[in-house]
PAZAPA-4460 file (N, C-alpha, C; in steps of 0.05 Angstrom, whole numbers, plus 32768, in hexadecimal, padded with zeros to 4 digits):
% residues 70
    n_x    n_y    n_z   ca_x   ca_y   ca_z    c_x    c_y    c_z   seq   type   mol
   808B   813E   7EA8   8093   8141   7EC3   80A0   8123   7ECC     1      X     A
   80B3   8122   7EDD   80BB   810A   7EE2   80B1   8100   7EFC     2      X     A
   80AF   80E4   7EFA   80A8   80D7   7F17   80AA   80E1   7F2F     3      X     A
   80A5   80E0   7F42   80A9   80E1   7F5E   80A1   80D2   7F72     4      X     A
   8094   80C2   7F6C   8085   80B9   7F83   8099   809F   7F90     5      X     A
   8091   809C   7FA9   80A3   8085   7FB5   8093   8079   7FC5     6      X     A
   8091   805F   7FC9   807E   8049   7FD7   8087   8037   7FED     7      X     A
   8080   8038   7FFE   808D   802B   8012   8076   8012   801E     8      X     A
   8082   7FFA   8029   8070   7FE7   8030   8080   7FEC   8050     9      X     A
   8071   7FF3   8066   8082   7FFE   807C   8094   8007   807A    10      X     A
   80AF   8003   8084   80C4   800A   8074   80D8   8007   8062    11      X     A
   80C8   7FF3   8050   80D6   7FE3   803B   80CF   7FF1   8023    12      X     A
   80E6   8002   801A   80DC   8019   7FFF   80DA   8001   7FE6    13      X     A
   80BD   8006   7FDF   80BE   7FF3   7FC4   80C4   8001   7FAB    14      X     A
   80BD   801F   7FA6   80BF   8032   7F8E   80C8   804B   7F97    15      X     A
   80DF   8055   7F8B   80F3   806E   7F92   80EA   807A   7F78    16      X     A
   80E3   8094   7F77   80E6   80AC   7F65   80D7   809E   7F4A    17      X     A
   80C3   808D   7F4E   80B4   807F   7F3C   80BE   806B   7F29    18      X     A
   80D1   805D   7F39   80E1   8046   7F30   80DE   802D   7F40    19      X     A
   80D8   8019   7F41   80D5   8001   7F4F   80F5   7FF8   7F54    20      X     A
   80F5   7FF2   7F74   810E   7FE8   7F7A   810A   7FCB   7F7F    21      X     A
   811F   7FBC   7F80   8123   7FA0   7F83   811D   7FA2   7FA6    22      X     A
   810D   7F8A   7FAA   8109   7F8A   7FCA   810D   7F69   7FD2    23      X     A
   8109   7F6C   7FE6   8107   7F45   7FEB   80EF   7F41   7FF3    24      X     A
   80E9   7F2E   7FDD   80CC   7F23   7FDA   80B5   7F19   7FF6    25      X     A
   80D4   7F01   7FFC   80CA   7EFC   801C   80BF   7F08   8035    26      X     A
   80CE   7F25   8034   80C9   7F3A   804B   80B1   7F49   8046    27      X     A
   80B2   7F50   8029   8099   7F5F   8026   807C   7F41   8028    28      X     A
   807C   7F2D   8026   8066   7F1E   8023   805F   7F17   8044    29      X     A
   8078   7F1B   8054   8071   7F13   8074   8062   7F2B   807E    30      X     A
   806D   7F47   8075   8063   7F65   8077   8043   7F62   8073    31      X     A
   8042   7F57   805D   8020   7F56   8053   800E   7F46   8060    32      X     A
   8015   7F2B   8071   8009   7F22   8082   8006   7F2E   80A0    33      X     A
   800C   7F42   80A2   8011   7F4C   80C4   7FEF   7F5B   80C6    34      X     A
   7FED   7F54   80DD   7FD2   7F63   80E3   7FC8   7F7B   80D6    35      X     A
   7FDB   7F8A   80D7   7FDA   7FA1   80CF   7FFB   7FAA   80C0    36      X     A
   7FEB   7FBC   809F   7FFB   7FBE   808D   7FF9   7FDA   8085    37      X     A
   8013   7FE4   8083   8011   8006   807D   8028   800D   8067    38      X     A
   801A   8016   8055   8022   801F   803D   8027   803A   803E    39      X     A
   803B   8047   8033   8041   8068   802D   804C   8072   801A    40      X     A
   8035   8081   800D   803B   8087   7FEF   8041   80A9   7FF3    41      X     A
   805C   80B0   7FEA   8066   80C4   7FED   8069   80D4   7FD2    42      X     A
   805D   80E3   7FC8   8052   80F8   7FB2   8068   8101   7FAB    43      X     A
   807B   810C   7FC3   8093   811E   7FBF   808E   8141   7FB2    44      X     A
   8073   8145   7FBE   8068   8164   7FAE   8066   8172   7FC2    45      X     A
   806C   8173   7FDD   8069   8187   7FEB   8068   817E   800C    46      X     A
   8061   818A   8020   8067   8184   8039   8045   8178   8042    47      X     A
   8034   8173   8032   801A   816D   803E   801C   814E   803F    48      X     A
   8008   8148   8050   8004   812F   805B   7FE6   8123   805C    49      X     A
   7FD8   810F   8055   7FC2   80FE   805C   7FCA   80E1   8061    50      X     A
   7FAF   80DA   806D   7FB1   80BC   807B   7F96   80B6   806D    51      X     A
   7F94   80A3   8068   7F7B   808B   8057   7F84   8072   806C    52      X     A
   7F65   8062   8076   7F66   804F   8089   7F56   803A   8071    53      X     A
   7F64   8026   8076   7F4D   800E   8065   7F4A   7FF9   8070    54      X     A
   7F3B   7FE0   8064   7F38   7FCB   8080   7F42   7FB0   806B    55      X     A
   7F3D   7F97   8076   7F3B   7F83   8071   7F2D   7F78   805A    56      X     A
   7F35   7F75   8042   7F24   7F6E   8025   7F24   7F57   8020    57      X     A
   7F1A   7F42   8034   7F1F   7F28   8039   7F06   7F1C   8021    58      X     A
   7F05   7F01   8019   7EF4   7EFB   8005   7ED6   7EFA   8007    59      X     A
   7ED0   7EF1   8026   7EB6   7EEF   8030   7EB4   7F10   8031    60      X     A
   7EBA   7F22   8036   7EB3   7F38   803B   7EA8   7F49   801B    61      X     A
   7EBA   7F40   8009   7EB9   7F50   7FEF   7E9B   7F38   7FE6    62      X     A
   7E9B   7F24   7FE6   7E85   7F11   7FE3   7E69   7F22   7FEC    63      X     A
   7E65   7F23   8004   7E52   7F35   8019   7E4C   7F4D   800A    64      X     A
   7E5C   7F65   8001   7E5A   7F74   7FF5   7E53   7F72   7FD9    65      X     A
   7E5D   7F67   7FC9   7E57   7F5D   7FB2   7E33   7F54   7FAD    66      X     A
   7E30   7F40   7FC4   7E0E   7F36   7FC1   7DFB   7F4E   7FCE    67      X     A
   7E08   7F5F   7FDF   7DF8   7F77   7FE9   7DE8   7F89   7FD7    68      X     A
   7DD0   7F89   7FD2   7DC3   7F9A   7FCF   7DB5   7FB9   7FD1    69      X     A
   7DAC   7FD0   7FD4   7DA4   7FDF   7FE0   7D81   7FE9   7FDB    70      X     A
***
């Protein structure tokens, strides 16, 4: 099966049809520094949609959870 995946950082296409595209690295870095960053992954297999939310995984957050025991 031929790769179909498209990956976007906001409106900036990073991968089309499974092939990485050239992009402006400085633009991507600036986008990643925003308070909210959106990635869109298109599987190109149909019309279905899903949304997933994540959170900031700062070093402090990771350390807190690493040290947490139940």
